[in-house]
Structures are given as structure tokens and as C-alpha cells.
N, C-alpha and C positions, 0 to 999 in steps of 0.2 A: 493794418497791413497796407503799405504803400509800395506799389511796384516802382522800381527805379530803372532797370535796364534788362533787356533780353537779348542774349547773343546767340544767334542761330548759325551753326556751321554745318553745311551740307545736310540741312534739314528742310525737307520739302523743296520748294523752288529757290531756297536761299543758300548761296555758296558760303558767304562770310558776312553776315549782316547783323548790326547791332540796332535794336529798337530802344531808343532813349526816351523813356516816358517822362523824364524831367523837362523835356521840351514843352509839355502841356501842363506843367504843374500850376501855372498861373491862370489857366483858362478852365471854365467848368465843362466845356463841351468841345470835342474835336471829332473829326471825321476820318475814318480809315477807308479810303476809296481805292478803286481799281477795278479792272475788268473781272468778269467771272472766271474763276480758276487761276487768278494771278497769285493767290496766296494770302488773302486777307485773313481768313479764319485760321490759317496755319500759325499766325502769331499767337492766337489764344491756345492752339494746340500745343505750342512750345511751352507756354506757361503751365498748362495742365500736366504735360509730360515731365517737366522739371520737378514739379511738386509731388505728383501722385503716380508717375510712371504709367500714365494713360492719356489719351487724347480727349477732346471735348465731345466727340461724337462717336456713336457705336459703330459707324461704318468706316472708321479710320483706325488702323492698328499702329502702335508705336514702331514696329519693325518696318512697316510700309512707308514711314515718313523719311527714310533715307533717300537722299536726292538721286534721281536717275542718272545724273551726270557725274556722280561721285565715282572715283576710281579706287583701286585697292590701296592707293597711297593716301586717300582722303578719309579723315576720321569724322564721323557724324557726332556732333556734340551740341548740347544746349546748356547755356549758362544763364541762370535767372538770379537777379539781385533784387531784394526788397528789404524794407525797414519795418520794424515793429517797436514802437516806443523808442528807446535810446540804443537799440542794437540793429546791426546790419547783418543780413543773412545772404550767403552766396551758395547756390546749389549748382553743381556741375554733374550732368547725367549723360551717359553714353549708352546707346542700345547695343545689343549683341550684333556683331557685324564681322565681315570677312575683310582682313587687311593684309598688306604686305608684311613679311617677317622683318623684324628690326635688324636681324643679322642674317646674312646669306640671301638666297633667292627663294621665291615661292610665296605662297599665301598661307594664312592661318586664321582659324576662327577665334575671335576675341569675345569673351563673355561681357555681359552688361556690367556697368560700374556706376557708382554714384558717390559724390563727395559733398558734404555739407559743412561749411565753415561759418562760424559765428564771430562777429567782430563787435567790439565795444570801444568807442573812441579810436577807431582805426587800428586797434590792437586785437590780434587773434586770441580768443579765449577758449575756443573749443573746435574740434574737427571730428566728424564722423565719416567713416568710409564703408560701413556695412549697410546693406539695403534695409534690413529689418530695423536696425538702430535709427536710420534716417526716417523711416516710415513712422516709427513710434514717436520720435522727437517731433516731427511735423504734426502728427495727430494731436499730441499734447499741446503744442504751440497754437495751432490754428483752430482746434476743436471742431473740425469738419473733415469729411471725406471728399473724394473727387467729385462725386455726384452732387453733393451739397455745394461745393465750390463752384461747379459749373452753373448751378441754379442761381447762386448769389451773384456771381461775377459776370456770367455770360447769359444773354437771352438769345438762344439759337433761333435761326430763321424758321418760322412756322410753328415751333414747338410750344411757345407760350400761348399762342392763340388756341392750339389744340387743347391745352389744359382748361381754357376758359369754357369751351363748348363740350368738353368731354363729359360722358355720363358719370354718375356718382361712383360707380364701381371702378372706372379708370382713374378718377381723381383719388379715390381711396388708395389705389396701388402706389401712386406717386407720393402722396402725403405720408403713407406708412414708412416709406424709405427715407423721406426727408426728416420726419420727426420721431422716427424709431418707436412707433407705437405697437410693434409686434407683440410686446408683452401683454397688451390687453387681449389680443387675439389668442395668445397662449392661455391666458386666464379663462377665456370663454371655452376653449377646447378642453382644458383641464376640468372645468365645471361640468361640461357635457359628458366627458368620460366618467367623472365621479357619479353623475346621475345614473348613467348606464350601469356602473358597478353596484350602486345602491339598489337599483331596481332588481338586478340579478340576485343580490344578496337577500332582498326582501322576498323574492320568489322562492329562493332556496330555503329561507327561514320558514315561510308559510308551508312549504312541503314538509319540513321537519316537524312543525306544529301538528299538521294533519297526521303524520306518521305516529307522533307521540300519542295523540288521541286514539288512534287505532290500536296502539299497544296496551291500552288499559284493559284490565280483566274485569269482566262484569258477571254478577250473579245472574242466574237464569231469569229471576224476577225483573231485573233491570235491563236485560239485554235489548229488548225491543225499544224501550224508551231511549236508551243510549244511542242506538242506531239512528233513530229519527233526529235526535239532537245533532249527531255528527253529520248527517246528510244536510241539515239546514244550517250548519256552521254556527250553532249556538254554543260557543265554547264555555261561557260563564254558567249557563244552565247545566251543561255537562259536568262542570266542576262541582256545582251544588249537589247534583245527583250522586256523584262519586263521594262527596263528603258524608252524605247520609249512609251510603253503603259501607264506607270505612268505619263509621261508628258502630254499625251493626256487626261488622267483621271483628272489631275489637272486643265486643261483648261476648261473641261466640268463642273467641280465642281464650278469654278468661275462663269460661265454663269448661272448655276442652282441657285446659291446663289443670284444673282441679280434678277432673275425671282421670287424667293421666297420672297424677300424683297418687291417688287412691289405688289405682291398679298397680302401680309400681311398688307400693308398700306391701300389698298382698303377694305380689310375685317374689319379693325379697324374703318374706317369711317362709313360703313354700320352698324356695331355693335352699335356705338354711336347713329345713327338715330333710330335704332330699339328700343333702350333703352328709348329714348325720347317719341316715339309713344306709347310704352307700358305703360309708366307712365301717359300719357294723357288719354288713354282709361280707366285705373284704376281709375283716379280722377273723370271722368265723371260718371262712374258706382257708385262710392262711394257717390257722391253728390245726386244722385237719391235715393239711399238707405237711406241716412240720412234724406231727406225730408219726405220719406214715414214713417220712424220710428218716426219723430216728430209729424206727424199727428196721429199716433197710440197713442202716449202719451197724446194727448189732450182729447181723449175719456175716460181716467182714472181720470180726474180732480175731478168729484163729489165724487168718492170713496176715493180719497186721502184726500178730505176735511173732510169726515166722520172719516177717520183714525186719523186725527189730533185731532178731538174732543175726541175720545176714548183715545188717548195718554195722553191728559190733565187730564181726569178724573182718569186714572190709576196712574198718578204721584201723585194726592192728596191721593189716597188710599195707595200708597207706603209710604207716610209720616205718615199715620194713623196706619200702620201695627204694629209698636212696642207697642203702647198702647193697641191695640186689643189683641196682644199675651200676654201681662202682665195680662190683665183681665181674659183670658182663663186659663193661668197657675195658677192664684190665685184660681179660681174655682176648678181646679183639685186638688190642694194642700189641700183645705178644706175637700174635699171628702175623700182623702187618710188618713188624720190625724184623722178624725172621725172614720174611719174603724179601725185604729190602736188602738184607745181608747177602742173600743168594744172588740178587740182581747186580749188586756192586762187584761181586767176584767175577761174574760173567763179563761185565763192562771192562774190568781191568785186563782181562786176557785179550779182549778185542783191541784195546788201545795199544797194548804192547806189540801186537802184530803189525798195526799201522805204522808205528814208529820205526820198526825194522825196514819196512818197505820204503819209506820216505828217505832214509839214509842211503839205501841202495840207489835210488833215482838220482840223488845229488852227486854221488860218485861217478855216474855215467855221463856227466855234462862237462868234463875237462877239456875235450877237443873243441866244443862250441865256444868256450871262453876265449881260446886262442884266436878263432875267427873274429870274434867280437872286437878284439883289440885292433885287428887290421882294418875292419870296417870303420871304426871310430877315427882312425888316422886319416882315412880317405875323406870323411865328413869335414875334418878340419881344413883340408885343402880346398874343398868346394866352398866353404864359408868365406875364404879369402877372395875367390873369383866372383862370387854372387853380386857384390855391390857394383862391379863394372857392368855386368849384364843388366842390372836394374837401372843404371844410369842410361844405358843405350835404349832400354825399353821406354823410359820416361822421355828421352829426347825424341824418339820416334813418335810418341803420342803427341808431344808438344808441336812437332813439325806438322802432323796431320791437322791439328787444331788451327795452327797458324795459316795453313793453306786454305782451310774453310773460311777463316776470317777474311783472308785476302779476296776470296771469291765473293763473299757477302758484301765487303766494302766496295768492290767493283760494281756489283749490282745496285747497291744503294746510290752510288754516284750516278749511274745511268738513270735510275728512277727520278732522283731529284732534278737532274738536268731536264728530263721530260716534263716535270711539274713546272719548271721555270718557263718553258715554252708554252704550256697550257695557260699559265697565269697571264702571260703577255697577250695571248689570243683573246682571253676573256676580258681583259682591260680594254682592248680595242672594241669588243662588242658593246660593253657598257658605255663607252664614249659615244658610240653611234646612237644609243638610246637617249643619252643626256643632251645631245646636240640641239634638238628642237625645243629646249626648255624655255627660252625667251619668247619664242613664238607662242608656246602654249600658255604662258602667263598672260601675254597680251590678249590672246584669244579668250582666256578666262575672264579678264576684265571686261572685254567687249560683251561676252555672253551674260555676265552678271548685270551689266548696265542694261542690256536688252531685257533681262528678266525683271529688273526693277521697273523699267518703262512699261513692259507688258502688264505687270501687276497693277501699276497705277491706272493704266487704261482699262484693265479689267474691272477694278474697283469702280472707276467712273462709269463704265458701261453697265455694271450691275446696279449702281445707284440710279442711272437713267432708266434702266429696265423697271426698277421698282417705281420710279416716277411715272413711267409710261403706264404701268399697271394701275397706279393711282388715278391717272387721267381717264383710263378706261372705266374704272369704277365710278368716277365722277359722271361720265357719260351715261352709264347705266342708271345711276341715281337720278340724274337730270331727267332721263326718260320717264322713270317712275314718278318723279316729282311733277313732271308736266301732266301726266295722267291724273295725279292728285289735284293739280290746279284746275284742270277741266272739270273733274268731278265736283270739287268744292264750288266752282263758279256756277255749275248747273244746280247744285244744291242751294246756293245762295239765291239764285234766280227763282227757283221753285218756292223757297221760303218767303221771298219778298212778294211773289204772286199770291201765295196763300195769305200773307198778312194784309195785302191790298184788298183781297176779296172779303176777308173778315171785316176789314174797316168799312167797306161799302155796305155789307150786311148790317153792321152796327149803325151806320148812318141811316139806312132805310128804317130800321127799328125805331131810332130816335125821332125820325120825321113822322112815322106813324103815330108814335106816342104824342107828339106835339099836335098832330092833326086831330087826334081824338079829343084833345083838351081845348080845341078852338070853340069859341062861342059864336053864334051867328052874327055876322056883320063885323067881327073883329078881323084885322088884317092878318094874313098868313106870315109867319116869321121867316118863311123861305122865299116866297114870290111876292108878298105884299098885297095880294088880292083879297077883297072882302067877301067875294063869292066863292064857295067851295063846292063845286058840283060833284067832284069825285075825290074825296080825301084818301090819302094813302092808308092802306090796310097792312097790318102786321101778321106774321105767321108764327107758328110755334117754334120753327127752326130759327127764325130771326130773333126770337125772344131769348134763345139759349146763348146767343153771342153777347158776352158781357164785355165791359170796358177792360176788365182784367185780362180776359182771354185775348182781346185785340192787342193789348200791350205786350202780353207774353209772346204772341206770334211776331210782333214787330221786333221785340228783343231777340228772339230766335233768328229772325232774318238778319238783324244787325250783326249778331255773333257769327252767323254763317258767312256774311260778307267780310267780316274782319278775318275770319279763317282763310277765306279765299284770297284776301289781300295779302295776308302774311305768307301764304304759300306762293303767291305770285312774286312777292318780294324775294323770298328765298330762291325761287327759280331764276329770277333775274340776277341775283347776286351769284348764284351757282354758275350761271352761264358766264358771268364776268370772270369768276375765278377759274373756270374751266378753260376759257379762252386764254387767260394770262398764263396758266400752267402749261397749256399746249404750246403757246408761243415760246415760253421759257424752255420747255423740253426740246422743241425744234432747234432753238438757238444753241442749247448745250450740245445736242447731237451734232449740229453743224460745226461747233467749235472743236468737239472731239475728233470729227472727221478731218478738220483742217490740221489739228495737231498731228494726227496719224499721217496725214498726207505729206507734211513737211519732213517726216522721217523717211528713211530708206528701208524700213523694216517690212512694210506691206502696203498694198493699195487698198484703202478702206472700201467696204461695200456701201451701197446706197442706204440700206436700212440698218436699224440698230441690231436686229437679230443676226444679220449677216456679219456685222462687225464683231459681235460676241463670238460667233462661230469661228471667224478668222483669228480672233485673239486666243481662243482656246486651242486652235490648231497650232498657231505660232508658239504659244506657251509650251505645248507638248514637245514640239520640235526643238525649241530652245532648251528645254529641260533635258531632252535626249542628248543634245550637243554638250550641255554642261556635264552630264554624267560621263560621256565619252572623254571630255576634256579632263575631268577629275581622274578617270581611270588612267589616262596617259600621264598626268602629273604624278599620280601615285607610282606609276612605273618609273618615271624619272627619279622620284625620291628613292625608290627601292634600288635603282641602278646606281645612284650616287653612294648610297650606303654600301652596296656591293663593291663599287669601285674603291671606296676607302678600305674595305676589308681586303680586297685584292692587292692594293698598294702595300698595306701592312704585311700581307702574306709574302709579297715579292721580296721585301727586305729580309724576312725570315728565311725564304728559300735561298737567297744569295749566301747567307751565313751557312745554311746547310750544305750548299755546294762546296764551299771552302772547307767545311768540316769533313765532308766525304772524301775530297781530294787528299787531305792530310791522313785520313784513315787508310786510304789505299796505299800511300807511300809507306806508312808505318808497318802495314801488314806485309808488304813485299820485303822490307828490310828484315823483319822477324823470320821470314821463311829462309832467306839466304843465310842468316846467322845460325839457325838451328841445323841446316843441312851441313855446314862446315863443322859444327860441333859433333854431329853424328859420325862423320868420316873419321875424325880424330879418335873418338872413343872406340870405334871398330878396329882401328889399327893396334890398340893396346891388348887385344885378345890373343891367346896362344895360337900357334900355327895350326894345330889340329882342332881349333875351336869349333864347337857345334852351335846350333841355334839355341837361343835362350829357352825355347820350349823343350827341346831335347835335353838340355842341361837340367832343367827343372824336373823333367820326368825321371831322369837317372838319379837325381838327388833324392827325390821322393821314394824311389824303390830302395835305395841304400838305407834311407832313414827307417823304412818299414822293416828291413832285415835286422838292423840294429835293435829296433824296438822289440821284434819277436824274440831275438836271442836273449836280450835283457829280461824280457818277461818270463821266459822259461827258467832262467837261472834264479831269478827272484822267487818264482813260484816254488821251485824245488827247495830252496833254503827256508822259505816260509813254512812249507809243509813239514820239514824236519822240526822246526821250532814249535809249531803248533802241536804235533803229536807228542813231543816230550812234555809240553805243558799239560796236555790232557792225561798223560800217564801219571804225572805227579798228583793231579787232582783226583784221579780214580783211586789211587792208593790211600789218599787222605780220607775220602768219603767212605771207603771200606772200613777203615778203623773206627770212624764215627758211628756207622751203622751197627758194628759189633758191640760198641759200648752201650748204645741205646737199647739193643736187644737184651743185654744183661740187666739193665735198669728196669725194663718192663717185666721181667721175670720176678724180681723182688716185689714190685707193686702188686702183681697178681697174688702172690703168697699172702701179703698183708690183707688184701680185700677178702680172701677166702677165710682167713682166720676170724675177721670181724663178723662175716655173714654166718659162719658156723656157730659163733657164740650167741647171736640173736635167735637162731633157730632152736638151739638147745633150750633156751629159756621158755620157748613156746612148745617144747616137747616134740620137735620136728628135726629131721636130718635131711641134708641135701641129697644124699644118695637115695633114701627111701621115699621122700615126699617131694621130689622135684616137679612131677607133673601137676600135683595139687597146688604147689606154690606158683607155677607158671599160670594156672587157670585163675588163681586169686589175684595175681598181679594184673592179668588182663581185665578182671571184673572191677578193679578199682575205678575205672572210667565211669561206672554206673552208680557210684556212691552218691553223687549229688542228686540224681533223679530219685533214688530210693529214699533219701532223706526228705525230699520235697513231698513225695507221696505220703510218708509218715506224718509230716507236719500238717499237710492238708487234712488228713483224717482227724487229727487231734483238734484242729481249728473248727472243723465242721461240727464235731460233737459239742464243743463249747458254744458255738453260735446257735445251734438248735435249742440247746437248753435255755439260753437267755431269751430267745424269741418266744418260747412257750410261756415262760414266766410273764413276759410283757403282755402277751395276748390274753392270757387267763385273767390278769389283773384288769385289762381294759374292757373285756366283754362282761365280766361279772355275771349277773343273773338275767341279762337281756335275752329276749327271744327273737326269732327271725321276723323282720317287718314285712308289711304288704307293699311291695315296691310298685306294683301296677297301679294301685290306687293313687299313690303319691305322684307318679310320673304323669298320669292323666290330669290330675289337678294342676301340676306345674305347667303342662302344655297349654291348658286353657288359660292360665294366668298370663303366659307369654303372648298369646294371641290378643288378649284384652289390652295389654300394654302397647303392643304394636299398633293396634287400631287407634287407641287414644293418641299415641304419638304421631301417627300419620295425619290424623284430623287436626292436631295442634299445629304441626309443621305446615300443613296446607293452608291453614288460616293465616299463620305468620307470614308465609311466603306471599300470599295474595295481598295482605295488607302492606308489606314492605315494598313489593313490586309497584302497587298502585300509588303508594306514598312517594316513592322516588320519581315516578313519572309525573305525578301531580306537581311536585316541587319543580322539576324541569319545565313542565308546561307553564306553570305560573311565571317562572323567571323569563322564559323565552317569549311568553305572551307580552309581558311588560316591555322587554327589549324590542320586540317587534313593533309595538305601538310607538315607542320612542323613535325607532328607525324609520317608520312610515312618516312620522311628523318631520323628521330631518330630511327625508327624501322629498317630501312636498315642499319644504322650504327651499331645498336646493333646486328643485324644478322651477319654482317661481323665480329664484335668483338667476338661474341659467337662462330662463326665458327672457328676463329683463336684459341680461348682459348680451344675449345673442340676438335680441331684437325680435323675439318670437311672442311677445306679449300681445294681448288682445287689443290694446289701444295704441300701440306704436310698433313700427318696424325698425326702430333705431336702436342698434346694439350699443354696448359700452364703447368698443373701439370706434364705431362710427360716430358716437356722441363726442368722444375726445377729438376725433378728426374734425367734426363739425365745429367744436370749440376753437381749434386752431384756425379753421377756415373763417370763422367769424372774426378772429383777430386780424387775419389777412384782409378781410373785406373792410374792416374798420379803417385800417391803414390805407387800403386801396381806394376807398371812397374819397379820402382827402385829395388824392391825385386825380381820380376820375371826375370829381366835380369841378376841379380847376381846369382839366383838359376839355371838359364839355360845357364850360360856363354854367355849371350848376344844374344841367338838365338831367344827368343820369347819376344814379348811385346803386351800388350792388346790394342785393338782398338775397337771402337764402329762401328757396322755395320750400315752405313748410307744409304744403298740401300732402295728404296721404298718398303713398305710392303702392303699386300693386305688389312689389317684392322688396326684400331688404336691399338688394343690389342697386335699386334705383331710388333710394331714399336717403335724405339727410345732407347730400352734398350738391344738389342741383342749384345752380346760380341763375337768378333772374336779375333784371334791372328795373328800377322804378323810374319811369319816364315822367318828369315833372311837367312836360308840355301837355300831356294827355291825362295826367293824374292817375295812371294805371301801372300795374306791375306786369311785365311781360318777359318772355324768354330771351336769353342772349342770342339765340339763333335768329331772332328777327332783326338784329342790328345789321346795318350795312357794312360793306368791307372796311371802310375807313373807321366807322364807329367800333367795329370789332377789334381793329388794330389798337385803337386808343384804349379801349376797355382792357384788352389783353395786356397792353404795356403797363397800365396802372396796376393790374393784378400781379404781373410778374415782378414789378418793383416792390410791391408790398410783400410778396412771398419771400423775396430775398431778405428784406429787412426783418421780417418776423422770424425767419430761420436763424438769423444772427442773434436776435434777442432770446430766442427759446433755447437754442443749443449752447449758448454761451461762447460762441466762436468769436474770433477777433473781428474788429471792424475792418472790412476790406474797402479801402478808399479808391475803388475803381469799379467801373461797370462798362460792359461791352454789349451793345445791342446789334445783333447780326441780322441785317436785311429787314424787310417788312414795311418800309416806308413807301414802297412803290404803290401801295393801294390807297394812299392818302391824296386828297386834292390839295391845292395850294394853300387854302385857308387852314385845313386840318394839319397840314405839314408844319405851317408856321406856329400853330397853337401847340403842337406836340414839342417842337424845338424850344419854344419859349418856356413851356411848362417844365421840360427837362432841365433847362438852365436854372430856373428859379427854384424848383423843388429839390433837385439832386445836386446842383452845382455847389451848394453851400457845404456839402459833406465830402463828396468824392468826384473825381474826374470821370467823365462819361465819354466813351468812344463808340461812335456809330459806324458799324461795318456795313457799307452799302456801295452799290454801283449806280444809284439813282443820280442823274445829272443835276436835278433841282437842288439836291443836298449840297453838291459842290459849290453852288452859288450862294446858298444860305449859311453854310458853316465855313468861316474863313480859316480856322485852325485845322490843318489836315495832315494826316500821315498817308502819303500817296504811295501805293504799291504798284510798281511799273514792271510789266513783263518785258523781258529782252527778246522774246520771240523764239528762244531756243530751249525753253523749259526752265529758264532761270528768271528770277525777279530781284529787284532791288527797291529800296524805299527812298522817299524824298520828303523832307519836312516843309510845310508851308504854314506860317503863322500870320496872325492879323497884321503884324508889323511889316510883313513882306509885301503887302498889297499897296 
């Protein structure tokens, strides 16, 4: 990936600026120079924003990058062009912002947008306009996210040095995000959770095993031994004891089964004997009862003979019954028809009287018919006059309706005229609300610019506040470090004094040993004298001080001195950094005050806290003003909409006025026309004309008279007709009744003849035996019951006879059995079978219960042992992966991160050795750490000058910068190699060169040119004046003094 151009429009301090990276395509190194706050880092922010919709730093938001001087007419936009292989990519991204409407007046909120266009051979081959599509496309193309891009392409000020000296835990956090090693942490967490689950499962399984052992049923002889084995958790011995008990239980069960079968056979034999004896006793008792019942039946024989005779007589009566009933029915019919003849004769006389009366009434209505004709003639005259009355009535109704319509039309015209006036007044009111619109829009732009400016100053003030807090922490740390230096120096002095004292003691001991070995006359190896009047003497304490002890004391003193020197160096470096940071903070606060001072917004306070308080107050006041402005603009918008509605309503009201005027004219015309028509119609009435109401009343009374007269005449005529018809019917019905009475007399004579013939055959007559016959006819209803009684008697005799024969045959010569003896024996056999069965079932249940539990116990015991082994293996694996092993604190993820770090250090050492002339190289501190968080990623340097490995914290400021620079360059390269991302042929280093002396600065620049210049262009973002003299190719960011900046190119050829 090669950057080509970056076009910044109203982005940060840039109004309309194009950064042309092709200006430096032929040089390996160029400088981006400018004052602090002029917008150097903003260039890289633009690249990050175009690619990933985020800036390069956490303290800069994309929305805050809109220029303070941008108005609502100015669009913030970033256009970034880069090439990758044979294709060119152009990204245009705009943040969410408030702009003027394209049509009409006012402002509107515009959503963020992005467009990615791909070109090949200057021909557009693809274009994406949706944010998610662009994000996925760039992720696939670049194979990196915004954080990785910033780590590869930009080395921010101070951050890459913090990574160098950061503890292992902080390094791990950075490397996890860069190399996506979270999967190893998830593996570790999953293993830990699995171990916890397995432990819980093992615990639950162990409880289940214990419960199963407790569920075993023991014989009293084994109870005590089983309890001891269970208490001592000797499961296998417990199973062995149960196996012996189960074998004994099986043997006892077989014996109980044999006993049960013998008892069962004996019980079955007694049961069969008891059944036979019971049947014999029942047969003997039934035979006795049968004979007694037969004797009882013999006493009923005379009554049964009488019953048979009665049944025979009733059967003859039953055959006579139809003839008897025919004779009775014929008698009843004669009586009924004779009564009907008498009634018809009476009805005929009554009907003839009514007919005479109806004819007399009709003859008396002759005068009423003459009046009826006169009234009907008068009705005909009224029918000719009625239409005229109806026309007059309708015209009067129409005239009343027309007058109401005229009144309503007049009222409607008055109302709509009033509405027109109200509409005119309301339009004037809305015009007054809309009048200050231009002023409000201008005020909105000013307030928005002020809000952007205050937000930028607030961000700067918050960043300076964090920097001030960092300086304060440095002061606190320096104070603590100063105390440590004094303590270390005191300890070093005391250790050196102890080493010197031990050395002197050791010398005295050596001298005493030499003196003891002198021969008389030999020269002293110390003073050379041959006379030894008082040789040195040794003591026990001196003899205890060995050379090894002296060397150990000296080594301890040397180590204490090195520690004191290291702490003193750190304190000096810390003081230098703290002074530089304090000066930088003071300079930035001064620049911020100067920037605020040049504006008319507020007068800055002298201290940073006061400035922050002023900015917070100003922001709240400006926000309140913005809200009020928004409310007024919303009112203007509402007023404009209302005015449009009123204007449209005014047009409608005008049409309604015209319509109302026409309606008033039409209504007045209709009233005049109907009034003239009414006068004409009234002139056509007769001279003695009455009102239409009186005419109607008289007409209704006349109609009632006519209707009453007609009703009376019609009723009289109808009465004559009806009475004549009833007279004819009565005469006919009388003849019919007389005929039927004659026929019924013939039927009665025939039925009597038939009945007499039947009675004669049975030697009876109706006259002499009528009462007997009526009694027998009544008794026929009992014939069925008597027959049933007779048949039951006969059946009972036959059944008793058959039963006696069967019982006599079955009993034979058998005598009565001894039932008590048999019952007692059978009861005893039942008890023996029950006892044997209970014993057998108890043994079976005990064996089955224990066998089932033993099977479960054996299976679960094997599964538990397997689970315990698996859990132990998982615990060992989790311990290794989590770094909880006994020999190492390095977990799997930390090991993977250490592998990546080793790759980074291998690449970094190539640069570090060149930058330090072979003196330093990175190494990982492999010494054991007290905790996992502090192990595996600690970086030391090997100092070739002293031949020792020491912490990077002991490096000077310039050495720390060089080491951090080499490490950062290596980190970016390894990220690209590991993640498979595209090669980014550009690198930007943001500040950090101010801590280098002249020689180190030259070495760093030469190394950057030689090491990196062969692959990608390098831009150094700095305000250090020495760099401007050393780097001829420059992109100069120049501040205009009003919050805007522009760029100027300087190449080596321009000098």
C-alpha cells in the first residue's frame, strides 16, 4: 500500500489542503515540521479517518475534527488516494455534520457518508457507498484494523517508549489486540471451567457411590463388618463381603423354594378334599329342602283345580267379548244419533227466526240510502277542489324552506367574510415570526463555530490536565526514587565498609599465619626485619574470616553500589524527563492561553484549572444559547409551514366568499318566485273558500258519514244473506241426522241377533244372565295372571322332581363328613405356604436389591476412577496452560505472546545493533517472577561494553528512544508478516527526537535512511529545530495565526 494524496477539507486546521505524498517518492526520509498544535498529527488523523472512521489517538474524536472556522455552508470531507499493486483506491468520507439546506433557507443535520472507488488503468471498476461494505472491503484488502494500522504506520509520541518499559501485563494487553491471541485465553478459561465442572461431577459421583454403599442390605452377622468397611472407605473389601453374603443368600433361597413347593402341594390336596366335602354337605341340605317344598305343593292341589276351571270359563268369555262389545257400541250409537236429530230440529227453528229478523232490518234502511247518494255527490265536488288546496300547501312549505335557506346563506356569507379577515391577521402574525430568520441562521453559525472552538479548547485543556497529572505523578515518583537513592547509597556505603573491615581482618589473619611460620633470622615478608620481637598473633574470630567470605562481602558491596548507581541514574533521567515534561506542559498551556486570548470569546485565566472552569461555563452558556436559537429556528420553521397553510386557506376562503354570495342571490330569487306563485294559486279558490285545514276537516267528516251509511247497508244485506245460508244448511243437516238414526237402529238389531245366538249355544240368555255375563266380561282382564299362576305351579312340580332325581344319584351312599377336622388342616396348610412364600420372597428381594446396587456400584466405581484420571489430566493441562505449574509461571497465551515478542526482538536487534554500533541487543528476562502477570514479557538489554544483561529502565533518555524506535519498527514489520496484511510503504514517527544528542540524532537518521529507506518512505513528525537542518526534504505545516494552517513543500533540490 502506497499513499498518494490526502485531501483535507475543513478538517482540523486545514480549509482546503492537499497532501501530495508523491513529492517524497524519491527520498527515503522526509520531515513534517511545524509548531506545536499547527496540525502535523492531523495529517495522519485524516488517513486513519478515511480508512477506518477513527483518528490515530484515543483523545481525538472524528466529530471533533471539523474545523472551528467551518460555516454551515462548508462541508468537512477527507479524500485519501493510495495504490496497491496495479489498482488505485480513492476513499471519500464525510462525518455527521450540520449544513445549510440545499433548497430554501435554514440548516439540517447531514448523516455521515463514505464512498470507495476502485480504478484499474484509470478506469473505474467498482464503487461502494455503504459504510459496512466499505469496512468489510478494506478489512479484506488491508488485513488489518485501525489499531494495527496505527501501530504499523504511525509511531505516536511517547507511546512506543512506554511499550518498551511497560511491565509484562501491560505488554500482554497490547500484543493480545495486535496478534489476536484471545483464543488462547479463551482456551485457558474453558479448561479452567471444565476442571471446575469435572471436580463438581466427581464430588457428586462420590456422594452417589457413598449413598449406594449405604443402600446395601446386610445380614445381622455382616452388619458390623460392613459399617467398619464403609467408614474406612474400603469399597473393594465391601464388595467382597457382599459377594459372600449373596452366595449364602442364594443357597438359602433354593432351600426356601423347595420348602414352599412341598407346602403348596399339601395345601392343594387339602383344598380338593375340602371342596368335595363342601359339595356333599350342600347336596344333602338341598335334597331335604326339595322334599319339604314338594310336600308343600301337594297342599295346593284343590285350589289349583278350581283355578283351572276358572281359566276355562274365562277363555269362553274372551271369545264372546267382541260380539258383546259390538252390541254395546250399537246401543250407544243409536242413543247418540237420536240426540243429534233432536238438536238439529232445535237449530232449524232458531235459524228461521234470525232470517226473518235480518230481512226486517234491511227493509228499514231505505231513507239512509237516499242520504248516502247526496253525500257521495258532495265528495265528488270536494275531490275537484283538493288539488288546488294541496298546491297552495306545497307552495307555502317551499316558501318557508326558501326563506330559511336565504337566512342561512346570509349567515354563511357573514361567517366566511369573518374567516377571511382572521386569515389575513394570522398571516401578518406569522410574517412577524419569520422576519428574524436570517439573523437566527447567522447566529446559529456563530454559536456552532463557538461550540466547535470551545470543544477543541476543552479537549486540549483536558489533555493538558492529564499531562499535568502525569507531571505530578512524576514528581511524587522522583521524591520516592530520591529516598530510594539515599537508602541505596547508605546501604552501599555500609556494605563497602563491612567488606573493608573483613578484608583487614583477613589480612591480619594472613600476617599472623606468616609470622607463625617465620624461622629465626629469616626476613619478615611484610617489613623485611630479621628480628621478630613481637610477632602478630591471630584470634579465633580472625580465623573464621575466609577468602571466600571476603569476596562475597566485596561482591555484595559491588552489587549494592551498582544498585545505588542505577537508581541514581534513573533519578537523574527522571529529573530530566520531568523538567522537559514540565517545560512542555508550560509551553502548551501558554500557547493555549495565547490562542484563547486572540479570540473574543473569553479572557483566559492564569492557571489551567481556571481555564477549564471558564471553558465549562462558556460551553454551558453557548449550549443554552444554541438551544434557544434552535427553539427560535423551530418556531420560524413552524411559522413558515403555518403561513403556507394560511395562504392555501386564503385561496379557498376567497372561493367560499364567492360561493356564499351566489347562494344568497339564488335564495332571494327563489323566495320572490314562490311568493308570486302563492298569490296566483290563492286567487283561483272559490269566493267562500275556507282554509285548507277546515276544508280537510269537513271532507273527513263527510267521508266518515258516507262510510258509516255504507257500512250499515252492507251489514244488513250481509246478515240477510248469511241467515238464508244457515237456514239451508240446517235443513240439510236435519235430513242427514234422521237418515243416520235409522241406519243405527238396523245395526243394533243385527248385533243383538248375533249375541243371542252365541249365548244360546252356552245355555244362557241376555235377559236372565246379564249380570253374570257383565261380571265375566270384567274378569277377562285377570285371565293372563291366572294362566301364569297355573303354569308356575306346573313348572315348579317338574323342577322339584328333576332336582330330587339328580341329588339322589349324586349323594348315593355317602355319609356326612367331619368338616371341622378338614377346615383345621386346610388352615394350617395355608399358614405353612404363606410362611414359606414370605421367606422365599424376602430372600429373593434381598438378593435382587443387593445385586442391582452392586452392579451400579461397580459401574459407577469404574466410571469414577476414569473421571478422576481425566480430571487429574485436565488439571495438569490447565495448570500448564494457565501458568500455574510448579516450575513455571508462563501460561499458553503468555508463551505465544513471548514467541511473538522474540520474533519482534530478533527483527529489532538488527536495527538496535546498527543504531548503537553493536553495543546493545534485546533479550527477554527469563528469571523467575513472583506472579504470572510479571513473567514472560520483561525486556532487558545486553550491554556489550560491560558484558552484562540489565533492565531497559537503566538506559538513558537517548538510549531509551533509540531502543524504543528499533522495537517499534520491528513490531510493525512483524505485525505485517504475521497477520498477512499488505505492505504499507510509509512510516510516520511522531516526535521523540528531542531527547537525543547531536550524535545520537545523526545515528538515528542515518540508520532510518539505510534500514527503512529501501522499502518505504519515512516521515518524521517533529518541531525540533535540529531536524530541520539535518533533513532537507520537508513538508512544512505553517499556522496562519487564526486557527488555520497550510502546507509547503521543501525538497533537497530547492536548497
